VEXROLO-289972 format. One line per 4 residues: number of its first residue (from 1); their letters; for each residue z, x, y of N, C-alpha, C. Coordinates in nm, 2 decimals. Atoms other than C-alpha are relative to their C-alpha. Layout:
NUM = A = Z,X,Y,Z,X,Y,Z,X,Y  ... $
//
This chain:
1 = XXXX = 0.00,-0.06,-0.15,2.28,3.48,22.14,0.07,0.07,0.03  -0.07,-0.10,-0.01,2.42,3.78,22.26,0.14,-0.08,0.12  -0.11,0.00,-0.08,2.80,3.77,22.36,0.05,0.10,-0.03  -0.07,-0.15,-0.02,3.07,4.05,22.46,0.15,-0.02,-0.08 $
5 = XXXX = -0.17,0.04,0.05,3.37,3.86,22.26,0.08,0.12,-0.13  -0.06,-0.07,0.12,3.37,4.10,21.91,-0.09,0.15,0.08  0.09,-0.11,0.05,3.26,4.48,22.04,0.10,0.03,-0.13  -0.07,-0.16,0.04,3.34,4.76,21.86,-0.08,0.10,-0.08 $
9 = XXXX = 0.06,-0.11,-0.05,3.32,5.10,21.83,-0.09,0.05,-0.19  0.02,-0.11,0.10,3.14,5.37,21.51,-0.03,0.06,-0.04  0.06,-0.13,0.02,3.03,5.67,21.38,0.04,0.06,-0.15  0.02,-0.01,0.11,2.93,5.83,21.09,0.06,0.14,-0.07 $
13 = XXXX = -0.08,-0.06,0.04,3.08,6.05,20.83,-0.07,0.05,-0.13  0.02,-0.03,0.12,2.92,6.28,20.55,0.08,-0.08,-0.18  0.00,0.03,0.16,3.22,6.18,20.28,0.16,-0.08,0.06  -0.06,0.03,-0.02,3.40,5.89,20.31,0.13,-0.01,-0.03 $
17 = XXXX = -0.13,-0.05,0.03,3.66,5.97,20.10,0.13,0.12,0.05  -0.09,-0.09,-0.07,3.78,6.26,20.26,0.01,-0.05,0.15  -0.07,0.05,-0.12,3.80,6.09,20.63,0.09,-0.09,0.00  -0.13,0.11,-0.03,3.98,5.79,20.50,0.14,0.10,-0.04 $
21 = XXXX = -0.14,-0.06,0.01,4.23,6.06,20.39,0.05,0.07,0.14  -0.05,0.00,-0.10,4.23,6.21,20.68,0.02,-0.10,0.10  0.00,0.13,-0.06,4.24,5.89,20.90,0.12,-0.08,-0.04  -0.16,0.08,0.08,4.52,5.70,20.66,0.07,0.11,0.00 $
25 = XXXX = -0.13,-0.11,0.11,4.72,5.99,20.50,0.06,0.13,0.12  0.01,-0.07,-0.11,4.69,6.28,20.83,0.03,-0.11,0.09  -0.02,0.12,-0.11,4.65,6.00,21.10,0.08,-0.07,0.05  -0.04,0.10,0.00,4.84,5.76,21.02,-0.02,-0.14,0.02 $
29 = XXXX = 0.06,0.12,-0.07,4.63,5.51,21.10,-0.03,-0.10,-0.14  0.05,0.08,0.12,4.54,5.19,20.90,-0.14,0.02,-0.04  0.16,-0.01,0.08,4.20,5.20,20.71,-0.05,-0.10,-0.06  0.04,0.09,0.14,4.05,4.92,20.49,-0.14,0.08,-0.02 $
33 = XXXX = 0.13,-0.03,0.07,3.76,5.05,20.26,-0.04,-0.13,-0.02  0.06,0.15,0.02,3.48,4.82,20.21,-0.09,0.03,-0.15  0.10,0.01,0.09,3.24,4.83,19.90,-0.10,-0.02,0.00  0.13,0.02,-0.02,2.97,4.68,20.02,0.00,0.09,0.11 $
37 = XXXX = 0.01,-0.02,-0.13,2.82,4.75,20.36,-0.05,0.21,-0.07  0.09,-0.21,0.02,2.72,5.14,20.17,0.16,0.03,-0.01  -0.10,-0.12,0.03,3.08,5.23,20.14,0.07,0.06,0.11  -0.04,-0.04,-0.10,3.21,5.22,20.45,0.13,-0.04,0.05 $
41 = XXXX = -0.11,0.03,0.00,3.55,5.20,20.62,0.04,-0.07,0.14  -0.06,0.01,-0.16,3.75,5.02,20.97,0.13,0.09,-0.02  -0.14,-0.02,-0.06,4.03,5.17,21.14,0.01,-0.09,0.10  -0.06,0.12,-0.11,4.24,4.92,21.31,0.10,0.06,0.08 $
45 = XXXX = -0.10,-0.12,-0.09,4.33,5.07,21.62,0.13,-0.07,0.02  -0.15,0.06,0.00,4.76,5.03,21.68,-0.09,-0.11,0.16  0.03,0.12,-0.12,4.61,4.85,22.08,-0.08,-0.10,-0.03  0.13,0.07,0.01,4.35,4.66,21.94,-0.09,0.03,-0.01 $
49 = XXXX = 0.12,-0.09,0.03,4.03,4.67,21.81,0.00,0.07,-0.17  0.06,-0.07,0.12,3.84,4.83,21.52,-0.11,0.11,0.02  0.11,-0.12,-0.01,3.63,5.14,21.45,-0.06,-0.01,-0.12  0.11,0.00,0.12,3.36,5.13,21.21,-0.09,0.15,-0.09 $
53 = XXXX = 0.03,-0.14,0.05,3.32,5.46,21.00,-0.08,-0.03,-0.12  0.09,0.03,0.07,2.99,5.42,20.80,-0.05,0.18,-0.11  0.01,-0.16,0.06,2.89,5.73,20.52,-0.22,0.03,0.05  0.15,-0.05,-0.01,2.54,5.94,20.65,0.01,0.16,-0.08 $
57 = XXXX = 0.04,-0.15,0.10,2.41,6.21,20.39,-0.05,0.11,0.09  0.05,-0.16,-0.09,2.27,6.44,20.65,0.08,-0.02,0.12  -0.08,-0.03,-0.17,2.55,6.38,20.95,-0.04,0.15,0.09  -0.01,-0.20,-0.06,2.53,6.64,21.19,0.14,-0.09,0.12 $
61 = XXXX = -0.11,0.00,-0.10,2.88,6.66,21.43,0.00,-0.07,0.10  0.00,0.06,-0.12,2.93,6.44,21.73,0.01,0.15,0.09  -0.06,-0.16,-0.11,2.89,6.73,22.05,0.09,-0.06,0.06  -0.05,0.08,-0.10,3.10,6.47,22.22,0.17,-0.01,-0.03 $
65 = XXXX = -0.08,0.06,0.05,3.44,6.32,22.22,-0.05,-0.13,-0.06  0.06,0.12,0.08,3.41,6.00,21.95,0.15,-0.07,0.02  -0.11,0.10,0.00,3.78,5.87,21.98,0.12,0.09,0.10  -0.06,-0.10,-0.12,4.04,5.95,22.19,0.16,-0.06,0.00 $
69 = XXXX = -0.11,0.02,-0.02,4.43,5.92,22.22,0.14,0.02,0.05  -0.11,-0.07,-0.13,4.65,5.85,22.47,0.13,-0.02,-0.02  -0.06,-0.04,0.08,4.98,5.97,22.42,0.13,0.00,0.14  -0.11,-0.03,-0.13,5.30,6.05,22.70,0.05,0.10,0.00 $
73 = XXXX = -0.03,-0.09,0.00,5.38,6.32,22.59,-0.08,0.14,-0.09  0.12,-0.08,0.09,5.06,6.58,22.49,0.04,0.11,-0.12  -0.04,-0.13,0.04,5.28,6.92,22.41,0.06,-0.11,-0.16  -0.02,0.07,0.12,5.43,6.68,22.16,-0.09,-0.03,-0.11 $
77 = XXXX = 0.11,0.07,0.08,5.17,6.49,22.01,-0.08,0.17,-0.13  0.09,-0.18,0.07,5.00,6.87,21.95,0.10,0.04,-0.10  -0.05,-0.03,0.04,5.28,6.97,21.82,0.03,-0.10,-0.16  0.01,0.07,0.08,5.31,6.70,21.58,-0.14,0.02,-0.11 $
81 = XXXX = 0.14,-0.03,0.04,4.94,6.71,21.51,0.02,0.16,-0.06  -0.08,-0.15,0.09,5.03,7.11,21.39,0.06,-0.04,-0.10  -0.09,0.01,0.12,5.28,7.00,21.18,-0.14,-0.07,-0.14  0.07,0.10,0.11,5.04,6.77,20.99,-0.12,0.09,0.01 $
85 = XXXX = 0.09,-0.07,0.04,4.79,7.08,20.99,-0.13,-0.02,0.06  0.11,0.06,-0.10,4.56,6.94,21.24,-0.02,0.17,0.10  0.02,-0.04,-0.08,4.37,7.22,21.43,-0.01,-0.06,0.15  0.00,0.06,-0.12,4.40,7.15,21.78,-0.11,0.11,0.11 $
89 = XXXX = 0.08,-0.08,-0.03,4.27,7.46,21.93,-0.12,0.02,-0.06  0.11,-0.02,0.01,3.90,7.44,21.92,-0.08,0.03,0.07  0.07,-0.12,-0.10,3.78,7.55,22.22,0.09,0.13,0.10  -0.09,-0.13,-0.07,3.85,7.89,22.39,0.04,-0.02,0.18 $
93 = XXXX = -0.05,0.06,-0.16,3.98,7.92,22.76,-0.11,-0.02,0.07  0.11,0.03,-0.14,3.62,7.93,23.00,-0.05,-0.13,-0.08  0.05,0.09,0.03,3.52,7.62,22.81,0.04,-0.09,0.08  -0.10,0.12,-0.03,3.81,7.38,22.88,0.15,0.02,0.11 $
97 = XXXX = -0.12,-0.02,-0.06,4.06,7.56,23.02,0.14,0.01,-0.07  -0.08,0.00,0.13,4.27,7.57,22.71,0.12,0.09,-0.01  -0.13,-0.11,0.00,4.60,7.74,22.69,0.04,0.04,-0.17  0.00,-0.01,0.23,4.74,7.86,22.29,0.08,-0.08,-0.04 $
101 = XXXX = -0.02,0.18,0.09,4.80,7.49,22.20,-0.09,-0.04,0.00  0.12,0.07,-0.06,4.47,7.41,22.27,-0.01,-0.06,0.09  -0.03,0.20,-0.16,4.58,7.14,22.58,-0.09,0.05,0.07  0.07,-0.03,-0.09,4.34,7.15,22.86,0.09,-0.07,0.10 $
105 = XXXX = -0.10,0.03,-0.03,4.62,7.13,23.12,-0.07,-0.04,0.17  0.08,0.06,-0.09,4.45,6.91,23.41,-0.13,0.08,0.05  0.12,-0.07,-0.09,4.09,7.11,23.42,-0.07,-0.11,0.07  0.06,0.09,-0.05,3.92,7.00,23.66,0.03,-0.17,0.07 $
109 = XXXX = -0.08,0.13,0.03,4.13,6.72,23.76,0.05,-0.11,-0.09  0.00,0.09,0.11,4.12,6.54,23.43,0.14,0.04,-0.01  -0.11,0.01,0.06,4.41,6.49,23.22,0.06,0.10,-0.06  -0.03,-0.09,0.13,4.62,6.70,23.02,-0.02,-0.07,-0.13 $
113 = XXXX = 0.05,0.10,0.13,4.46,6.65,22.67,-0.06,0.12,-0.13  0.07,-0.07,0.11,4.34,6.83,22.33,-0.08,-0.04,-0.07  0.10,0.02,0.04,4.09,6.82,22.13,0.01,0.02,-0.19  0.00,-0.14,0.14,4.08,6.87,21.72,-0.12,-0.12,-0.08 $
117 = XXXX = 0.16,0.04,0.10,3.79,6.78,21.46,0.05,-0.11,-0.12  0.00,0.08,0.10,3.80,6.51,21.21,-0.14,0.08,-0.19  0.08,-0.13,0.07,3.68,6.65,20.85,-0.16,0.03,0.00  0.15,0.05,-0.03,3.31,6.56,20.94,-0.05,0.09,0.12 $
121 = XXXX = 0.00,-0.12,-0.13,3.36,6.80,21.25,-0.01,-0.08,0.15  -0.01,0.10,-0.09,3.35,6.49,21.46,0.14,0.06,0.12  -0.07,0.00,-0.10,3.57,6.55,21.80,0.09,-0.10,0.07  -0.11,0.13,-0.03,3.88,6.36,21.84,0.09,0.08,0.11 $
125 = XXXX = -0.09,-0.05,-0.10,4.14,6.43,22.17,0.10,-0.14,-0.03  -0.19,0.04,-0.03,4.49,6.34,22.23,0.03,0.04,0.09  -0.10,-0.07,-0.11,4.61,6.36,22.56,0.09,-0.10,0.09  -0.01,0.06,-0.10,4.79,6.21,22.89,-0.11,-0.08,0.07 $
129 = XXXX = 0.11,0.11,-0.09,4.52,5.95,22.96,0.06,-0.08,0.13  -0.05,0.13,-0.09,4.56,5.75,23.29,-0.03,-0.12,-0.01  0.00,0.10,0.07,4.59,5.39,23.24,-0.17,-0.07,0.02  0.11,0.03,-0.08,4.25,5.34,23.43,-0.08,0.04,-0.06 $
133 = XXXX = 0.12,-0.07,0.10,4.08,5.54,23.17,-0.02,-0.08,-0.12  0.01,0.09,0.19,4.16,5.28,22.85,0.01,-0.14,0.10  0.03,0.11,-0.03,4.07,4.96,23.09,0.14,-0.08,0.04  -0.10,0.08,0.00,4.45,4.95,23.21,0.01,0.03,0.16 $
//
């Protein structure tokens, strides 16, 4: 029977080792690697839930945001990510109204947000998300 009590998200990467290093070592997330299931891994999200990341040799990066991190201060978060070697200026000003740090400040009524890419080219966001955007 279909139930909705254990949902999770997933996305692909071409190089699991590189992705594990990025999500675990660069971003500081709790990662569990599996030898079974084709060698993927899970990311334990601090607020609860998990994301399964699986290998796909012919992976093409998502053209949309696959993972969002809500923060109280996007400027501080961007500074921290930049210090870790993460590039946050991935869009030019006309695309999303981003500033020199790569932060879009309330573009079209949205939150202050910045985007960056994982080693596979997938888009990740960090921003001052409204509680309703996170189900709260």
